Backbone as ProteinMPNN parsed JSONL, in Angstrom:
{"seq_chain_A": "MAMFVMSDIVPEFCRAFETMGHRVVAAQSVEIFYKPERKHADMQLLPVGGKTIELREADYGFANTIKCERSAEQKYPGNVLLNCLLLNNKLYGKLRAIDKAVLKLCESLEIETINVNQGYTRCSTLVINDRAAITSDISIKNALESNGVEVLLISPGNIFLDGFDYGFIGGAGVSFNGKTVFFGNVKKHPDYEKIRGFCKEYNSKLEILCEHIPLTDIGGAVRIC", "coords_chain_A": {"N_chain_A": [[-0.959, -20.095, 7.418], [-0.346, -16.807, 6.565], [0.966, -15.143, 3.655], [3.169, -12.57, 2.883], [4.497, -10.004, 0.802], [7.168, -7.897, 1.324], [9.38, -5.113, 1.853], [12.805, -5.683, 2.69], [14.52, -3.805, 3.558], [14.638, -2.697, 6.027], [15.529, -4.884, 8.132], [14.617, -5.606, 10.687], [11.87, -5.146, 10.756], [10.864, -7.182, 9.107], [11.621, -9.479, 10.549], [10.172, -9.087, 12.911], [7.588, -9.169, 11.904], [7.45, -11.788, 11.024], [7.553, -13.101, 13.471], [4.994, -12.809, 14.257], [3.743, -14.827, 13.077], [3.604, -14.986, 10.319], [4.482, -15.58, 6.877], [7.171, -14.109, 5.267], [8.059, -12.728, 2.218], [10.813, -11.418, 0.713], [10.807, -8.301, -0.877], [11.59, -7.793, -4.293], [14.27, -6.044, -5.991], [13.657, -3.373, -7.982], [15.358, -2.066, -10.403], [15.059, 0.115, -12.104], [13.666, 2.05, -10.752], [13.886, 4.93, -8.536], [16.264, 4.764, -5.894], [15.136, 4.696, -3.148], [12.602, 3.636, -3.671], [12.856, 1.157, -4.774], [12.425, -1.354, -3.57], [9.772, -1.393, -2.878], [6.939, -3.015, -2.244], [4.28, -2.343, -2.766], [4.4, -1.001, -5.134], [5.057, -2.821, -6.974], [3.409, -5.076, -7.137], [0.012, -6.118, -7.517], [-2.725, -7.459, -6.186], [-5.678, -8.737, -7.579], [-8.866, -9.932, -7.739], [-8.191, -12.716, -7.258], [-5.981, -12.996, -8.842], [-2.593, -11.904, -9.527], [-1.233, -8.955, -10.474], [1.739, -7.937, -11.98], [4.756, -6.051, -12.162], [6.653, -5.747, -15.196], [9.302, -5.793, -14.697], [9.68, -7.312, -12.487], [9.773, -10.612, -11.0], [8.26, -12.865, -9.444], [7.201, -15.394, -9.511], [4.713, -16.259, -8.635], [1.556, -18.018, -8.586], [-1.056, -17.635, -11.069], [-0.373, -15.126, -12.226], [-0.294, -11.966, -13.829], [1.345, -10.058, -16.231], [2.356, -6.62, -16.432], [1.464, -4.493, -19.185], [3.02, -2.398, -20.041], [6.391, -1.206, -19.671], [7.998, -0.289, -16.63], [8.961, 3.007, -15.551], [11.458, 5.365, -14.444], [10.698, 7.925, -13.567], [7.835, 9.7, -12.312], [4.781, 9.853, -14.183], [5.418, 7.214, -14.769], [6.215, 5.358, -12.948], [4.127, 4.475, -11.425], [2.449, 2.422, -12.242], [1.058, 0.349, -11.035], [0.085, 1.475, -8.79], [-2.483, 1.664, -7.35], [-5.686, 1.496, -5.706], [-7.637, -1.059, -4.452], [-10.836, -1.531, -3.36], [-13.786, -2.666, -1.969], [-14.853, -3.667, -4.411], [-14.209, -1.652, -6.145], [-11.867, 0.277, -7.966], [-9.452, 2.598, -7.267], [-7.532, 5.248, -8.565], [-5.014, 7.093, -10.437], [-6.152, 7.174, -13.412], [-5.109, 7.443, -16.021], [-2.487, 6.813, -15.664], [-2.337, 4.228, -14.796], [-1.545, 0.822, -15.527], [-2.605, -0.826, -18.53], [-3.192, -3.514, -18.307], [-4.242, -3.771, -15.768], [-6.611, -2.264, -15.955], [-7.997, -3.695, -17.908], [-8.386, -6.173, -16.648], [-9.965, -5.359, -14.513], [-12.231, -4.524, -15.922], [-13.096, -6.976, -16.977], [-13.838, -8.252, -14.675], [-15.85, -6.727, -13.779], [-15.274, -4.58, -12.098], [-15.523, -1.409, -10.848], [-13.861, 1.522, -11.985], [-12.282, 4.359, -10.623], [-11.296, 7.654, -10.92], [-8.654, 9.47, -9.362], [-6.746, 12.334, -8.245], [-4.263, 11.881, -7.121], [-1.448, 10.159, -7.93], [0.045, 8.291, -6.501], [-1.731, 6.443, -5.234], [-2.263, 4.038, -3.727], [-0.017, 3.967, -2.053], [-0.57, 6.188, -0.56], [-2.703, 5.612, 1.065], [-4.027, 4.011, 3.842], [-5.814, 1.292, 4.283], [-8.189, 0.383, 6.621], [-10.356, -1.351, 7.002], [-13.146, -2.669, 5.091], [-14.783, -0.532, 5.457], [-13.434, 1.714, 6.298], [-10.655, 4.031, 6.121], [-7.376, 5.57, 6.088], [-5.78, 8.584, 5.177], [-3.656, 11.203, 3.82], [-4.382, 12.653, 1.721], [-6.513, 14.761, -0.004], [-8.029, 14.357, -2.343], [-8.25, 11.6, -2.535], [-9.591, 11.105, -0.144], [-12.063, 12.407, -0.675], [-13.014, 10.871, -2.849], [-13.255, 8.283, -1.757], [-15.063, 8.733, 0.355], [-17.28, 9.494, -1.101], [-18.119, 7.094, -1.939], [-19.029, 5.719, 0.217], [-17.129, 5.095, 2.193], [-15.643, 5.623, 5.317], [-13.353, 8.139, 6.169], [-10.289, 9.023, 7.677], [-8.607, 11.948, 7.711], [-5.313, 12.799, 7.771], [-2.439, 14.789, 8.76], [0.059, 15.63, 6.326], [3.368, 14.183, 5.939], [5.87, 13.471, 8.523], [6.548, 10.824, 8.369], [9.035, 8.552, 7.788], [11.067, 8.3, 4.902], [13.738, 7.374, 3.316], [15.698, 9.508, 1.353], [13.624, 11.007, 0.37], [11.444, 13.795, 1.137], [9.395, 13.009, 2.833], [7.441, 10.067, 3.659], [4.542, 7.974, 2.916], [1.396, 7.161, 4.504], [0.142, 4.748, 3.745], [2.227, 3.141, 2.966], [3.429, 2.713, 5.326], [2.181, 0.925, 6.921], [-0.106, -1.884, 7.463], [-3.227, -3.529, 7.188], [-5.141, -6.269, 8.403], [-7.129, -9.119, 9.159], [-8.497, -7.982, 11.397], [-6.661, -6.271, 12.637], [-4.326, -3.542, 12.706], [-1.204, -2.941, 11.6], [1.691, -1.132, 12.221], [4.7, 0.058, 10.765], [7.128, 0.848, 12.616], [7.361, 3.606, 15.002], [4.436, 4.799, 15.409], [3.357, 6.309, 17.397], [4.711, 8.687, 17.602], [3.737, 10.242, 15.622], [2.039, 13.266, 14.842], [-0.725, 13.051, 14.694], [-1.39, 10.824, 16.113], [-3.204, 10.142, 18.243], [-5.68, 10.508, 17.036], [-5.468, 8.583, 15.026], [-5.228, 6.25, 16.558], [-7.698, 6.267, 17.885], [-9.409, 6.074, 15.69], [-8.798, 3.571, 14.585], [-9.642, 2.004, 16.747], [-12.371, 2.642, 16.766], [-13.224, 1.358, 14.467], [-12.843, -1.255, 15.073], [-10.262, -2.366, 14.862], [-7.329, -3.697, 15.938], [-4.585, -1.914, 17.059], [-1.203, -2.289, 16.325], [2.298, -2.078, 16.858], [5.292, -2.416, 15.154], [8.583, -2.727, 16.154], [9.13, -0.393, 17.965], [11.221, 1.273, 18.558], [12.136, 2.281, 16.223], [11.688, 4.916, 13.852], [8.428, 5.776, 12.494], [8.005, 4.38, 9.37], [7.979, 4.445, 5.839], [7.877, 1.677, 4.04], [6.874, 0.706, 1.763], [4.661, -0.739, 2.338], [2.961, -3.899, 2.906], [2.256, -6.54, 0.902], [-0.312, -8.74, 0.658], [-0.346, -12.014, -0.456], [-1.427, -14.562, -0.185]], "CA_chain_A": [[0.036, -19.019, 7.488], [-0.465, -15.824, 5.496], [2.224, -14.779, 3.014], [3.235, -11.16, 2.5], [5.714, -9.475, 0.192], [7.504, -6.609, 1.916], [10.79, -4.743, 1.763], [13.704, -6.088, 3.778], [15.501, -2.738, 3.742], [14.765, -2.648, 7.488], [15.326, -6.3, 8.456], [13.894, -5.774, 11.947], [10.437, -5.225, 10.477], [10.576, -8.524, 8.585], [11.736, -10.447, 11.632], [9.052, -8.881, 13.824], [6.387, -9.619, 11.215], [7.486, -13.246, 11.031], [7.237, -13.589, 14.811], [3.531, -12.778, 14.377], [3.248, -16.058, 12.473], [3.398, -14.829, 8.887], [5.622, -15.804, 5.997], [7.593, -12.893, 4.586], [8.87, -12.837, 1.008], [11.497, -10.139, 0.53], [10.522, -7.634, -2.144], [12.698, -7.713, -5.226], [14.75, -4.699, -6.276], [13.367, -2.914, -9.344], [16.475, -1.143, -10.548], [14.676, 1.307, -12.852], [13.123, 3.035, -9.823], [14.805, 5.603, -7.627], [16.697, 3.798, -4.883], [14.217, 4.491, -2.022], [11.377, 2.951, -4.091], [13.172, -0.074, -5.507], [11.905, -2.55, -2.911], [8.427, -1.128, -2.385], [6.035, -4.046, -2.773], [3.027, -1.766, -3.253], [4.631, -0.472, -6.47], [5.441, -3.939, -7.836], [2.408, -6.145, -7.176], [-1.36, -5.705, -7.233], [-3.688, -8.567, -6.212], [-7.027, -8.386, -8.048], [-9.734, -11.039, -8.121], [-7.519, -14.008, -7.267], [-4.791, -12.921, -9.683], [-1.627, -10.904, -9.101], [-0.614, -8.21, -11.571], [3.146, -7.781, -11.606], [5.595, -5.286, -13.079], [7.481, -6.53, -16.126], [10.653, -5.815, -14.138], [9.693, -8.217, -11.33], [9.479, -12.008, -11.347], [8.112, -13.578, -8.177], [6.828, -16.781, -9.752], [3.451, -16.616, -8.009], [0.531, -18.554, -9.491], [-2.082, -16.699, -11.557], [0.239, -13.808, -12.374], [-0.446, -11.233, -15.088], [2.374, -9.04, -16.377], [1.972, -5.324, -16.967], [1.686, -4.351, -20.619], [4.074, -1.405, -20.228], [7.55, -1.264, -18.784], [8.047, 0.787, -15.653], [9.93, 4.071, -15.771], [11.967, 5.913, -13.195], [10.006, 9.134, -13.15], [6.376, 9.761, -12.261], [3.892, 8.797, -13.675], [5.787, 5.904, -15.277], [6.552, 4.464, -11.845], [2.926, 4.176, -10.636], [1.585, 1.574, -13.074], [0.247, -0.509, -10.166], [-0.148, 2.175, -7.533], [-3.911, 1.93, -7.269], [-6.283, 0.951, -4.496], [-8.835, -1.862, -4.67], [-11.633, -1.565, -2.137], [-15.234, -2.829, -2.182], [-15.121, -3.875, -5.839], [-13.91, -0.422, -6.865], [-10.442, 0.532, -8.071], [-9.164, 4.022, -7.249], [-6.188, 5.562, -9.003], [-4.883, 8.048, -11.535], [-6.446, 6.167, -14.432], [-4.236, 7.544, -17.202], [-1.158, 6.288, -15.323], [-2.434, 2.807, -14.449], [-1.28, -0.06, -16.658], [-3.815, -1.335, -19.188], [-3.501, -4.862, -17.81], [-5.107, -3.579, -14.603], [-7.918, -1.793, -16.403], [-8.651, -4.794, -18.622], [-8.828, -7.157, -15.663], [-11.099, -4.758, -13.795], [-13.396, -4.564, -16.809], [-13.563, -8.362, -17.088], [-14.401, -8.637, -13.376], [-16.886, -5.731, -13.48], [-14.8, -3.71, -11.023], [-15.619, -0.011, -11.25], [-12.628, 2.289, -11.842], [-12.576, 5.725, -10.2], [-10.095, 8.485, -11.036], [-8.267, 10.439, -8.331], [-5.619, 13.146, -8.697], [-3.019, 11.378, -6.536], [-0.952, 8.972, -8.62], [0.501, 7.325, -5.502], [-2.985, 6.223, -4.512], [-2.153, 2.976, -2.72], [0.972, 4.409, -1.069], [-1.124, 7.282, 0.239], [-3.921, 5.197, 1.762], [-3.995, 2.833, 4.696], [-7.161, 0.753, 4.453], [-8.383, -0.292, 7.904], [-11.241, -2.453, 6.595], [-13.95, -2.246, 3.941], [-15.589, 0.643, 5.818], [-12.627, 2.797, 6.846], [-9.305, 4.201, 5.602], [-6.637, 6.746, 6.541], [-4.962, 9.187, 4.126], [-3.39, 12.633, 3.948], [-4.697, 13.22, 0.412], [-7.911, 15.174, -0.026], [-8.735, 13.781, -3.492], [-8.574, 10.22, -2.156], [-10.642, 11.213, 0.872], [-13.345, 12.734, -1.308], [-13.463, 9.752, -3.674], [-13.673, 7.181, -0.894], [-16.275, 9.11, 1.074], [-18.382, 9.492, -2.061], [-18.517, 5.707, -2.143], [-19.459, 5.107, 1.469], [-16.031, 4.718, 3.082], [-15.283, 6.658, 6.283], [-11.927, 8.433, 5.987], [-9.58, 9.903, 8.591], [-7.611, 12.758, 7.011], [-4.215, 13.161, 8.666], [-1.491, 15.751, 8.208], [1.14, 14.997, 5.549], [4.688, 14.181, 6.55], [6.095, 12.753, 9.779], [6.783, 9.408, 8.054], [10.38, 8.518, 7.216], [11.37, 7.6, 3.656], [15.087, 7.811, 2.985], [15.848, 10.064, 0.026], [12.501, 11.894, 0.092], [11.089, 14.653, 2.272], [8.59, 12.176, 3.731], [6.747, 8.955, 3.03], [3.082, 7.946, 2.965], [0.821, 6.296, 5.537], [-0.154, 3.424, 3.208], [3.462, 2.366, 2.928], [3.947, 2.581, 6.685], [1.341, 0.017, 7.694], [-0.936, -2.854, 6.751], [-4.343, -4.002, 8.008], [-5.679, -7.572, 8.034], [-7.607, -9.952, 10.268], [-8.905, -7.221, 12.55], [-5.593, -5.505, 13.262], [-3.565, -2.621, 11.864], [0.196, -3.032, 12.011], [2.506, -0.017, 11.745], [6.134, -0.176, 10.681], [7.78, 1.902, 13.365], [6.656, 4.218, 16.127], [3.351, 5.701, 15.024], [3.023, 7.172, 18.531], [5.375, 9.963, 17.404], [3.012, 11.015, 14.607], [1.212, 14.266, 15.529], [-2.13, 12.647, 14.678], [-1.483, 9.473, 16.655], [-4.418, 9.906, 19.028], [-6.768, 10.359, 16.066], [-5.265, 7.29, 14.371], [-5.552, 5.213, 17.54], [-9.139, 6.281, 18.082], [-10.062, 5.64, 14.455], [-8.637, 2.112, 14.53], [-10.515, 1.436, 17.777], [-13.766, 2.818, 16.336], [-13.527, 0.377, 13.432], [-12.542, -2.591, 15.6], [-8.971, -2.859, 14.381], [-6.329, -3.6, 17.001], [-3.37, -1.241, 16.606], [0.047, -2.911, 16.75], [3.495, -1.379, 16.391], [6.508, -3.212, 15.002], [9.863, -2.051, 16.377], [8.807, 0.951, 18.444], [12.446, 2.07, 18.641], [12.409, 2.78, 14.876], [10.664, 5.884, 13.437], [7.418, 5.336, 11.535], [8.756, 4.334, 8.115], [7.328, 3.977, 4.621], [8.672, 0.633, 3.401], [6.105, 0.182, 0.641], [3.597, -1.605, 2.848], [3.119, -5.361, 2.84], [1.238, -7.028, -0.025], [-0.71, -10.118, 0.979], [-0.515, -12.837, -1.653], [-2.341, -15.649, 0.158]], "C_chain_A": [[-0.128, -18.089, 6.291], [0.917, -15.481, 4.943], [2.147, -13.333, 2.532], [4.553, -10.882, 1.799], [5.963, -8.108, 0.8], [8.996, -6.361, 1.815], [11.57, -5.272, 2.958], [14.779, -5.034, 4.018], [15.701, -2.442, 5.231], [14.492, -4.071, 7.977], [14.536, -6.542, 9.734], [12.395, -5.888, 11.721], [10.051, -6.621, 9.989], [10.615, -9.561, 9.697], [10.559, -10.328, 12.6], [7.752, -9.373, 13.205], [6.31, -11.141, 11.213], [7.154, -13.809, 12.41], [5.734, -13.545, 15.085], [2.903, -14.007, 13.718], [3.01, -15.986, 10.989], [4.674, -15.159, 8.116], [5.924, -14.521, 5.245], [8.454, -13.249, 3.378], [9.49, -11.465, 0.771], [11.182, -9.56, -0.844], [11.777, -7.592, -3.009], [13.091, -6.253, -5.446], [14.503, -4.366, -7.746], [14.319, -1.761, -9.64], [16.121, 0.126, -11.304], [14.179, 2.413, -11.933], [14.238, 3.78, -9.092], [15.071, 4.676, -6.444], [15.707, 3.622, -3.724], [12.958, 3.7, -2.372], [11.622, 1.543, -4.625], [12.582, -1.328, -4.891], [10.512, -2.33, -2.325], [7.432, -2.083, -3.04], [4.767, -3.449, -3.362], [3.176, -1.067, -4.597], [4.94, -1.574, -7.474], [4.325, -4.943, -8.092], [1.03, -5.597, -6.832], [-2.279, -6.923, -7.321], [-5.08, -8.061, -6.608], [-7.775, -9.664, -8.413], [-9.066, -12.395, -8.209], [-6.302, -14.086, -8.163], [-3.856, -11.857, -9.113], [-1.019, -10.254, -10.332], [0.766, -7.767, -11.109], [3.857, -6.911, -12.625], [6.37, -6.222, -14.005], [8.889, -6.711, -15.564], [10.777, -6.72, -12.913], [9.349, -9.629, -11.784], [9.438, -12.831, -10.065], [7.724, -15.042, -8.357], [5.553, -17.217, -9.054], [2.473, -17.168, -9.049], [-0.428, -17.438, -9.892], [-1.568, -15.263, -11.65], [-0.003, -13.253, -13.773], [0.626, -10.156, -15.13], [1.764, -7.721, -16.871], [2.25, -5.283, -18.473], [2.828, -3.388, -20.91], [5.234, -1.682, -19.29], [7.504, -0.084, -17.834], [9.123, 1.796, -16.036], [10.355, 4.642, -14.433], [11.1, 7.048, -12.671], [8.486, 8.952, -13.167], [5.852, 10.355, -13.576], [4.243, 7.38, -14.154], [6.167, 4.905, -14.202], [5.328, 4.027, -11.035], [1.927, 3.317, -11.417], [0.623, 0.741, -12.228], [-0.131, 0.176, -8.852], [-1.603, 2.634, -7.434], [-4.509, 1.098, -6.137], [-7.567, 0.219, -4.824], [-9.587, -1.986, -3.355], [-13.108, -1.651, -2.507], [-15.611, -2.885, -3.659], [-15.019, -2.581, -6.648], [-12.404, -0.209, -6.849], [-10.225, 2.035, -8.208], [-7.723, 4.251, -7.702], [-6.202, 6.644, -10.057], [-4.959, 7.23, -12.823], [-5.532, 6.252, -15.647], [-2.838, 6.987, -16.936], [-1.168, 4.787, -15.066], [-2.227, 1.937, -15.696], [-2.575, -0.64, -17.223], [-4.18, -2.741, -18.731], [-4.423, -4.788, -16.604], [-6.514, -3.211, -15.047], [-8.692, -2.884, -17.135], [-9.175, -5.848, -17.656], [-10.021, -6.616, -14.876], [-12.359, -4.811, -14.654], [-13.965, -5.973, -16.888], [-14.243, -8.831, -15.813], [-15.514, -7.689, -12.926], [-16.545, -4.939, -12.213], [-14.824, -2.277, -11.54], [-14.288, 0.695, -11.03], [-12.968, 3.756, -11.595], [-11.287, 6.542, -10.209], [-9.911, 9.376, -9.821], [-7.027, 11.178, -8.828], [-4.276, 12.596, -8.238], [-2.581, 10.09, -7.227], [-0.445, 7.893, -7.689], [-0.688, 6.939, -4.612], [-2.833, 5.189, -3.403], [-1.133, 3.347, -1.649], [0.358, 5.389, -0.072], [-2.274, 6.867, 1.138], [-3.68, 3.939, 2.572], [-5.433, 2.387, 4.922], [-7.233, 0.016, 5.786], [-9.264, -1.52, 7.708], [-12.116, -1.932, 5.465], [-14.832, -1.039, 4.223], [-14.764, 1.863, 6.187], [-11.219, 2.818, 6.263], [-8.704, 5.489, 6.14], [-5.794, 7.268, 5.379], [-4.666, 10.628, 4.487], [-3.775, 13.366, 2.669], [-6.19, 13.518, 0.301], [-8.676, 14.568, -1.203], [-9.123, 12.331, -3.222], [-9.689, 10.218, -1.125], [-12.003, 11.449, 0.233], [-13.89, 11.569, -2.114], [-13.978, 8.606, -2.822], [-14.974, 7.519, -0.171], [-17.488, 9.154, 0.161], [-18.912, 8.091, -2.322], [-18.704, 4.963, -0.822], [-18.38, 4.666, 2.42], [-15.737, 5.89, 4.024], [-13.773, 6.872, 6.226], [-11.422, 9.369, 7.079], [-8.507, 10.635, 7.794], [-6.558, 13.203, 8.019], [-3.3, 14.161, 7.975], [-0.411, 15.025, 7.414], [2.46, 15.076, 6.294], [4.761, 13.328, 7.796], [6.233, 11.241, 9.596], [8.107, 9.337, 7.301], [10.406, 7.734, 5.909], [12.693, 8.152, 3.161], [15.163, 8.302, 1.546], [14.725, 10.993, -0.386], [12.196, 12.722, 1.332], [10.286, 13.876, 3.307], [7.94, 11.055, 2.94], [5.246, 9.053, 3.25], [2.582, 6.914, 3.98], [0.534, 4.888, 5.025], [1.068, 2.529, 3.151], [4.049, 2.1, 4.295], [3.105, 1.656, 7.548], [0.596, -0.955, 6.817], [-2.021, -3.335, 7.712], [-4.844, -5.338, 7.487], [-6.15, -8.267, 9.309], [-7.893, -9.163, 11.544], [-7.797, -6.508, 13.3], [-4.899, -4.625, 12.232], [-2.158, -2.543, 12.416], [0.978, -1.876, 11.396], [3.977, -0.382, 11.783], [6.858, 0.997, 11.334], [6.822, 2.613, 14.308], [5.631, 5.265, 15.689], [2.952, 6.628, 16.164], [3.645, 8.562, 18.398], [4.686, 10.814, 16.332], [2.105, 12.014, 15.318], [-0.271, 13.922, 15.579], [-2.347, 11.266, 15.289], [-2.784, 9.216, 17.399], [-5.633, 9.749, 18.121], [-6.687, 8.991, 15.383], [-5.666, 6.155, 15.308], [-7.064, 5.127, 17.747], [-9.902, 5.77, 16.872], [-9.974, 4.122, 14.319], [-9.569, 1.437, 15.541], [-11.98, 1.506, 17.352], [-14.169, 1.757, 15.324], [-12.978, -1.009, 13.774], [-11.276, -3.205, 15.016], [-7.929, -2.625, 15.475], [-5.037, -2.996, 16.451], [-2.14, -1.924, 17.195], [1.22, -2.169, 16.122], [4.655, -2.352, 16.309], [7.712, -2.319, 15.263], [9.663, -0.587, 16.777], [10.032, 1.849, 18.533], [12.836, 2.669, 17.292], [11.335, 3.798, 14.507], [9.644, 5.253, 12.485], [7.987, 5.492, 10.129], [7.91, 3.784, 6.972], [8.25, 2.965, 3.949], [7.963, 0.058, 2.17], [5.043, -0.812, 1.074], [3.974, -3.079, 2.839], [1.96, -5.89, 2.004], [0.932, -8.48, 0.278], [-1.004, -10.889, -0.304], [-1.462, -13.985, -1.376], [-2.485, -15.711, 1.676]], "O_chain_A": [[-0.058, -18.525, 5.142], [1.912, -15.521, 5.666], [1.193, -12.931, 1.866], [5.591, -11.445, 2.15], [5.078, -7.252, 0.798], [9.783, -7.302, 1.703], [11.07, -5.308, 4.082], [15.821, -5.323, 4.606], [16.771, -2.001, 5.652], [13.338, -4.427, 8.213], [13.859, -7.562, 9.861], [11.719, -6.644, 12.418], [9.034, -7.174, 10.408], [9.741, -10.424, 9.777], [10.014, -11.334, 13.055], [6.905, -9.932, 13.902], [5.234, -11.714, 11.379], [6.543, -14.873, 12.514], [5.255, -14.169, 16.032], [1.691, -14.208, 13.787], [2.297, -16.823, 10.436], [5.785, -15.035, 8.631], [5.029, -13.917, 4.653], [9.444, -13.972, 3.494], [8.778, -10.469, 0.644], [11.281, -10.255, -1.855], [12.884, -7.382, -2.512], [12.33, -5.341, -5.123], [15.067, -4.997, -8.639], [14.115, -0.633, -9.19], [16.818, 1.13, -11.161], [14.257, 3.59, -12.286], [15.379, 3.322, -9.038], [14.203, 3.899, -6.045], [15.451, 2.482, -3.337], [12.309, 3.15, -1.483], [10.667, 0.815, -4.898], [12.269, -2.276, -5.611], [10.123, -3.012, -1.377], [7.128, -1.972, -4.228], [4.229, -3.971, -4.338], [2.188, -0.587, -5.152], [5.072, -1.316, -8.67], [4.295, -5.588, -9.14], [0.891, -4.727, -5.972], [-2.584, -7.378, -8.423], [-5.587, -7.089, -6.047], [-7.351, -10.396, -9.307], [-9.34, -13.157, -9.137], [-5.655, -15.131, -8.241], [-4.272, -11.016, -8.316], [-0.367, -10.919, -11.137], [0.936, -7.283, -9.99], [3.594, -7.016, -13.823], [6.699, -7.348, -13.633], [9.586, -7.665, -15.911], [11.868, -6.874, -12.365], [8.714, -9.821, -12.821], [10.44, -13.417, -9.653], [7.904, -15.845, -7.441], [5.32, -18.415, -8.891], [2.549, -16.833, -10.231], [-0.598, -16.447, -9.182], [-2.228, -14.318, -11.219], [0.073, -13.975, -14.767], [0.797, -9.416, -14.161], [0.79, -7.713, -17.624], [3.156, -5.953, -18.966], [3.529, -3.539, -21.911], [5.071, -2.315, -18.246], [7.029, 0.994, -18.19], [10.071, 1.474, -16.753], [9.697, 4.429, -13.415], [10.807, 7.12, -11.477], [7.942, 8.157, -13.934], [6.454, 11.315, -14.057], [3.457, 6.451, -13.965], [6.414, 3.736, -14.497], [5.469, 3.288, -10.061], [0.715, 3.469, -11.269], [-0.497, 0.459, -12.654], [-0.609, -0.471, -7.92], [-1.901, 3.829, -7.434], [-3.911, 0.125, -5.676], [-8.486, 0.797, -5.405], [-9.052, -2.481, -2.363], [-13.62, -0.822, -3.259], [-16.562, -2.237, -4.097], [-15.655, -2.433, -7.691], [-11.741, -0.479, -5.848], [-10.736, 2.668, -9.132], [-6.809, 3.543, -7.28], [-7.262, 7.066, -10.519], [-3.962, 6.664, -13.27], [-5.213, 5.224, -16.245], [-2.088, 6.719, -17.875], [-0.12, 4.143, -15.113], [-2.683, 2.284, -16.785], [-3.521, -0.91, -16.482], [-5.351, -3.119, -18.765], [-5.291, -5.644, -16.431], [-7.494, -3.782, -14.568], [-9.911, -2.983, -16.994], [-10.283, -6.357, -17.828], [-10.975, -7.346, -14.61], [-13.44, -5.115, -14.15], [-15.183, -6.151, -16.867], [-15.115, -9.699, -15.85], [-16.054, -7.831, -11.829], [-17.407, -4.669, -11.376], [-14.208, -1.974, -12.562], [-13.648, 0.494, -9.997], [-13.828, 4.327, -12.266], [-10.302, 6.162, -9.576], [-10.865, 9.963, -9.31], [-6.338, 10.702, -9.73], [-3.259, 12.819, -8.894], [-3.25, 9.061, -7.126], [-0.49, 6.71, -8.026], [-0.641, 7.094, -3.392], [-3.232, 5.436, -2.265], [-1.35, 3.075, -0.468], [0.723, 5.411, 1.103], [-2.778, 7.688, 1.904], [-3.192, 2.933, 2.056], [-6.181, 3.026, 5.662], [-6.426, -0.876, 6.048], [-8.945, -2.604, 8.198], [-11.85, -0.855, 4.931], [-15.549, -0.571, 3.338], [-15.321, 2.945, 6.375], [-10.652, 1.772, 5.947], [-9.419, 6.384, 6.59], [-5.162, 6.483, 4.673], [-5.328, 11.214, 5.343], [-3.525, 14.564, 2.541], [-7.024, 12.633, 0.489], [-9.868, 14.29, -1.072], [-10.195, 11.884, -3.629], [-10.625, 9.424, -1.217], [-12.978, 10.772, 0.561], [-15.09, 11.296, -2.075], [-15.017, 8.02, -3.125], [-15.88, 6.69, -0.093], [-18.605, 8.88, 0.6], [-20.008, 7.917, -2.855], [-18.556, 3.743, -0.752], [-18.662, 3.935, 3.369], [-15.598, 7.026, 3.572], [-13.003, 5.911, 6.234], [-12.051, 10.385, 7.373], [-7.595, 10.005, 7.26], [-6.863, 13.891, 8.992], [-3.376, 14.356, 6.762], [-0.006, 13.923, 7.785], [2.648, 15.924, 7.167], [3.846, 12.561, 8.098], [6.057, 10.474, 10.542], [8.272, 10.0, 6.277], [9.841, 6.645, 5.816], [12.756, 9.269, 2.648], [14.745, 7.602, 0.624], [14.847, 11.699, -1.387], [12.632, 12.395, 2.435], [10.469, 14.059, 4.511], [7.893, 11.089, 1.711], [4.738, 10.076, 3.71], [3.259, 5.927, 4.27], [0.666, 3.924, 5.779], [0.962, 1.309, 3.271], [5.029, 1.369, 4.433], [3.286, 1.602, 8.764], [0.649, -0.876, 5.59], [-1.768, -3.525, 8.902], [-4.964, -5.53, 6.277], [-5.625, -8.023, 10.396], [-7.574, -9.617, 12.643], [-7.962, -6.17, 14.472], [-4.89, -4.93, 11.039], [-1.945, -2.13, 13.556], [0.93, -1.668, 10.184], [4.444, -1.045, 12.709], [7.157, 2.002, 10.689], [5.642, 2.274, 14.401], [5.931, 6.456, 15.611], [2.277, 7.632, 15.932], [3.165, 9.514, 19.012], [5.024, 11.985, 16.161], [1.459, 11.655, 16.302], [-0.999, 14.449, 16.421], [-3.356, 10.614, 15.022], [-3.407, 8.172, 17.203], [-6.52, 8.944, 18.406], [-7.703, 8.324, 15.187], [-6.355, 5.217, 14.905], [-7.632, 4.035, 17.778], [-10.929, 5.106, 17.017], [-10.959, 3.465, 13.979], [-10.204, 0.428, 15.234], [-12.739, 0.556, 17.549], [-15.314, 1.303, 15.315], [-12.691, -1.82, 12.893], [-11.223, -4.398, 14.717], [-7.685, -1.489, 15.881], [-4.465, -3.51, 15.489], [-2.044, -2.114, 18.407], [1.134, -1.693, 14.99], [4.967, -3.037, 17.284], [7.84, -1.259, 14.65], [9.987, 0.33, 16.021], [9.894, 3.072, 18.579], [13.762, 3.477, 17.219], [10.165, 3.573, 14.816], [9.963, 4.311, 11.76], [8.401, 6.582, 9.735], [7.212, 2.782, 7.126], [9.27, 3.332, 3.364], [8.396, -0.948, 1.607], [4.581, -1.628, 0.276], [5.148, -3.444, 2.773], [0.799, -5.702, 2.369], [1.801, -9.347, 0.17], [-1.812, -10.462, -1.128], [-2.239, -14.355, -2.257], [-3.213, -16.558, 2.194]]}, "name": "protein", "num_of_chains": 1, "seq": "MAMFVMSDIVPEFCRAFETMGHRVVAAQSVEIFYKPERKHADMQLLPVGGKTIELREADYGFANTIKCERSAEQKYPGNVLLNCLLLNNKLYGKLRAIDKAVLKLCESLEIETINVNQGYTRCSTLVINDRAAITSDISIKNALESNGVEVLLISPGNIFLDGFDYGFIGGAGVSFNGKTVFFGNVKKHPDYEKIRGFCKEYNSKLEILCEHIPLTDIGGAVRIC"}
């Protein structure tokens, strides 16, 4: 049974995810963040090389945990200490904003670090597999494609995130074991047919949790084991 940390702000998503046979650990509330971000797992935890880097403001008690060196802050870029993307032994993110604990671990593991302009790198990117990803950010697209990853660029917006104009695709889905799971009705996204075709092209079965709920950025789902 795989274990994922994800927000329980929409309990239906957690229940539906559990019916797929996975264990769900409810994301903790990081009070320093703005309310819509407080339970976003992709801003609290970053698995790297068998270890989990964790905000100082969180305490999940997982094995092999490393704490951030800096405390999180409410405003950007102090809220994106762990908002970076690990793919194919490369770490993408706004390097000046990433916590030093991440950079030190990457150096020790010989993981290449690559700078992008988007500080919400992981939120903005839905990795389908090690060959493909979806984003609405051109700087992420260019960086990934420069390193051999095929990228589907979608239009920004059309993803619900309470308190903000819109959310990000990376926080509205998760891919694992040959499937891509969306939190809410991705069929209503204007680029749905492109998304569906892209997932099919890269052999990832598209699944929708709670089709009656709009596609929602809940901070993704972070797999711990």
